[in-house]
N, C-alpha and C positions, 0 to 999 in steps of 0.2 A: 547423592546422586552418582550412579556409576556411568561408565562409558557408553553402555547400551542406551540408557535413558537420554544421554546427551546426543547420541546419534539420531534417535527417533525425533527428538525435539528440533535438532538441526535440519532434518529432512522436512519436517512440518513447517518450520519457519521459511525455509527456502522456497517451498511450493506456495504456501499461503500468502507470502509477501507480495507475490506478483499475480497469482490467480485471484479472482474476485470472491474470496471465501473467508477473508479476515484472518490474518496471521495471529493477532492478539487473541481472538476468540478460540482459534484452534490450539494455540499453545495452552490456554487454560483448560480446554477440553481434554487434551492429552495429559496434562498434569493430573487431572482428575482420574483419567483411565489408568495411568501408571501409579497412582497413589503417591505422587510427589508433593510433599509439604515443605517447600524450600524456605529456609531462614532468609531474612532480609538481605544479608550479605551475598549469599549464593544467588538469590534471585537477581540482584543488581549485576553481578558478574556475568551471569548467563545472558541477561538482557543486552548488555553492552557487546558481548562477543557475537551473538547471533545477528544483531542489527548491523554492526560494522561489516560483517560478512556479506550481508545482502546489499549494502551500499557498494562494496567493492565489485560484486557481481554485476550491478547495474553499470558501473563505469567500464568494466571489461566488455560487456556485451555491446554497449553503445559507445565504444571507444572512438569510432570514426566521427560520430556526431559530437562527442564530449570535448575532444581536443580543440576543434575550431571554436567552440563556444568559449572555452577558457582563454584561448589565444586572443580572440577579439576583445573579450571583456577586460583582461588584464593589461592589454596594450592600448586600451581606451579608443578603440576604433568605433567610428559611428556607422555601423552596418547592421544588417538584419540579425546577425548572431549576437551582437551586444544587446540589441533591443529584446531578443529572445531571453537572454539571461536576466534582464531587468524584469521581464514578465514573470520569470520563475521566482525572483526575489519578492515581487509583489504578491504572488500567490502564497508565499510563506508567512506573510504578515499575520493573517488570522490564526494559524496554528501556533505561531510564535506567541501571540497574546494569550492564547489558551494555556500554552506551556508555562509561561512566566507567572500568570495570575492564578491559574487553577491546577498547578502541577500536583499538589498534595491530594486534591479532590479526585483527580483523574487516577492517581496511583491507587486510591482506595478501591476502585473497580477491579484492579488486578491483584489486590492483596499484597502489594509490595511493602506497605508499611507494617503489616501484621503477619507477614510470613505465609501468605497463601490462601486467604479466604476467597474461594471462587464463587461467582454468582452466575450459575448456569442459566437461570431464568432470564436475566438481563442479556446474556449472550444469545440465547435462543430468540428473544424478541428482536434483537439487533440483526441477527442473521435473516430473519423474515423481512425486516425492513430493507436489507441489502438485496434480497430476492425481488422485492417490489420495485426497487430502483432499476435493477438490471432488466426486469420485464418491461417496464415503461420505456427504457432506453431502446430495447429491442424493437418494440412495436412502433415507437415513434419513428425510428429509422426505417423500419420495414414499410410503413405507409408511404414515406417519401420515395423509396426505391420502387414501390408499386407504380408511382406516377411515371417513372422512367420507362417501364416496360409497356405502359398503356398506349404510348404514342411515339411515333418517330418524327413528329412535326417539331416546330420551334418550341411549342409548349412542352413537348416531351423532353427536349434538350435542356430546357430550363429546370424541369423536374429532376433530370439527371444531375445537373449541377448542384441542386439543393441536396440531393441524396448523398453526394460526395462531401458536402459540408463546406464550411469556410475556414480560413486560417484563424488561429487563436488570437483574439483581440485583447487589449488591456482589460476591458470589462470582463471578458470571458476568463482571463487568468485570475482575476479577483474572485469571481463566482466559484470557480473550481477550487481556489484556495479556501474559501469558506466551507465548501463541502469536505475538504480535507480536515479542517478544524473540527467539524462535527464527527468525523470518522475516528476520533480518538477513543470513542467508546468501544469496548471489546465486543466483537461480533459484527460491528459495522465495518465492512471491508473498506480500507483506504483506497486501494486501486479500483475496486468496483464502484465506490461512490464517486471518485473523481472522474473516472472514465465515463460512467453513466451520465454524470452531470454535463460533461463536455459534449457528449452525443446528443443529449436532450436539448441543449441550447444551440445546437446546429454546427458544431465544429467537426472537422475531418476526423474520422475514426483513428487513422494511423498517427496523426499528429497528437491527438488526445492521449493515446497510449504512451507515446514517447515523452510527452510533457508530464504526464502523471508519474512516470518513473524518475524523471529528472528532478521534479519538484520535491520529492521526498528525501533527496540526499541531504539537504541542509537541515531539515528538522531532525532527521535520524542522527546525524553527526552532532547536532546541538544537544539532543537528548543524551547521546552517548557520553559527551564531555561532562554534562551535569551529573550523570550516573557515576562516571569515573571519579569526579570530585567527591561524591558521597562515599565511594569505595575507599578513597584515601583517608577520609575523615573517620570512617568506621573501623578499618583495619588495613594494614599493609600487606597481609597475607592473602593468598588465594585459597579460600576456604574449601572448595570442592576438589582441588587438585588441578594440575595443568593438563593431564590426559583427557578428561571429559571436556574441558574447554576447547582443546585443540580439535578433538573429534567433532564437537558441535560446530565449531567454526568451519572446518573443511566441508562437513555435510551441508551446512547452510549455504556456503559459497558455491559449491559444485551444483547442487540442486537449484540454487537461485539462478545461476547462469542458464541452465536448461529451461527453467520455468519462465524466465524473462523472454527468451527467444520464442517460446511456445505461445506466451500471452500476446506478443506483438502480432503473430500470425492469426491467433484467434480473433483479436479485435478487428483486423483487416477483413476477415471473413464474416464478421458480425454474428458469431456463434455464442454470445454471452448468455442466451436463454437457458442453456443447459446448466450453467452454474447457478442460475436462479432456482431451478428445480432442486439442485443439490442443497442450496442454502435453506430452502423451505423444509426439506426432509430433516437435515441436521438440526435446524432451529426447533422444529417440533419435538425431536428427540430430547434436546436439551431442556425444553420447557417441561416435558413429561418426567424427565429424570429427577 
């Protein structure tokens, strides 16, 4: 893989990690388009670099929110920030169980163990499922907001409160975490699935988006550590060279910062329906391919 391939995959990872279109699915799609058949060592190295870059972009964009959470949690304060971190940890339990018990099975979907066998049919189906979730979340929220506009009475005010949603509860955090565990399938967008789930169960849109971006930090870092361990066991050398990895990292980080900010605004405005249309189109193309 040369530096141009790494640049393209880095841009794709940075965009698709935050936009509800599935980063794993789009990485596989672009590997197919570019004709990349990466050996196991190179696939692991690229996976670690691109995912660590997106984690760093999350921390940079949400720095003002991230630092107080860490400060409260590690100083053992009994406040809302500490409880918020515990909710994040609770949400990570389902995907942690999947990662520990079914890691090899999940990797088979991505061709990690065999050097790149892509399953575009599965990706296409999962993209269509993502579109369905985004559509359902859009219309469920749209119906509630319609109640706000229909009346200025006390009932209308209640509808307005419902349309804005509630704060994320412990139960909500676990349900959103379960949706994240299901979204390990390529083509099923992690951000799209978790945000749509939060909106459907009645949480505030802006809180769901931020929670979704924070809750992925621990699983991605955990996966990166496991992949790094595998890299050390397989080979001490960087198979594809440092330049492609560096370019891929920078592209994923810079584009990830922009995409994260963009996605936060998109969720606030409730414009996820356009991504549902995109996922359906790309999903059908993958199935037909």
